[in-house]
N, C-alpha and C positions, 0 to 999 in steps of 0.2 A: 414436506417443508423443505426448503432448500437450505444447505449448510454454506455458508460463504468462507472464504479463506482469508479476504482482507475487507475490512471496511474503511471507507473514506468518509473523512469528516472535513468539510469545508469551513475555515474560519478566515473570510476575507481574502488575502491575496496568498494565504497558506492553507495546505490541505494536509492532515495527518493521516498516514496509511497505517492502520491498526490490524494486525494479523489476529485473526479469530481462529486460526486452525495451525497445526504444526506445519502444514504445507505452506501456508501463508507466512509463516515466520521464517522458514527455510528460504523461501523466495526473497524475502528482504535481506536475509543475512547473506545471502550468496550475491545479491547484486548491488549493495551498498557498500561504499567504502568505509574502512574501519573508522575513519576521522569523521564520518557524518555524525552529527549531532542527533541523538535520540531522545525522545520524551517518553519515559517508561519504555514500553516495547514498541511504541509508534515511532514511525519516521516522518518529520515534517518536509514537504516538498512545496515549491512554489506551484499556485495553481496553473501557471501558463505551461507548465509541463506535464500536467495531470492527463490529458488526452492521450498523449504518447505512451506514459505510465501505464494507464489503464489497457490500452491496445496491446501492450507487450504482456501484460498478466494475462490478458484473454487468450492471446495466441498461445501461451504456455499453458492453458487449462487452469488458471487461477479463477475462481470465482470471485466476483466484486459485489460487495452489498451496494446497491443503489444508494446515492446521497440526495 
C-alpha cells in the first residue's frame, strides 16, 4: 500500500491540500506564506494553480493521493 504525503480534495474552483504525513505538512509549511488562510491543517488553493503545485510536489518527492 502506498502512503501519501498530500491529499487533494477538489471543491468547485477551490482545492484543499491536506497533509497526510509529517513530510507533507512540512512541505506546506515551508512553501506557504504565513498569511495564507488555512482550514484546519489543509491549505485552500485555486484549482487553476493545482497542476503547477502538484508538479512541484512530485518534483520534490512528495506523493500525492489522486483526486
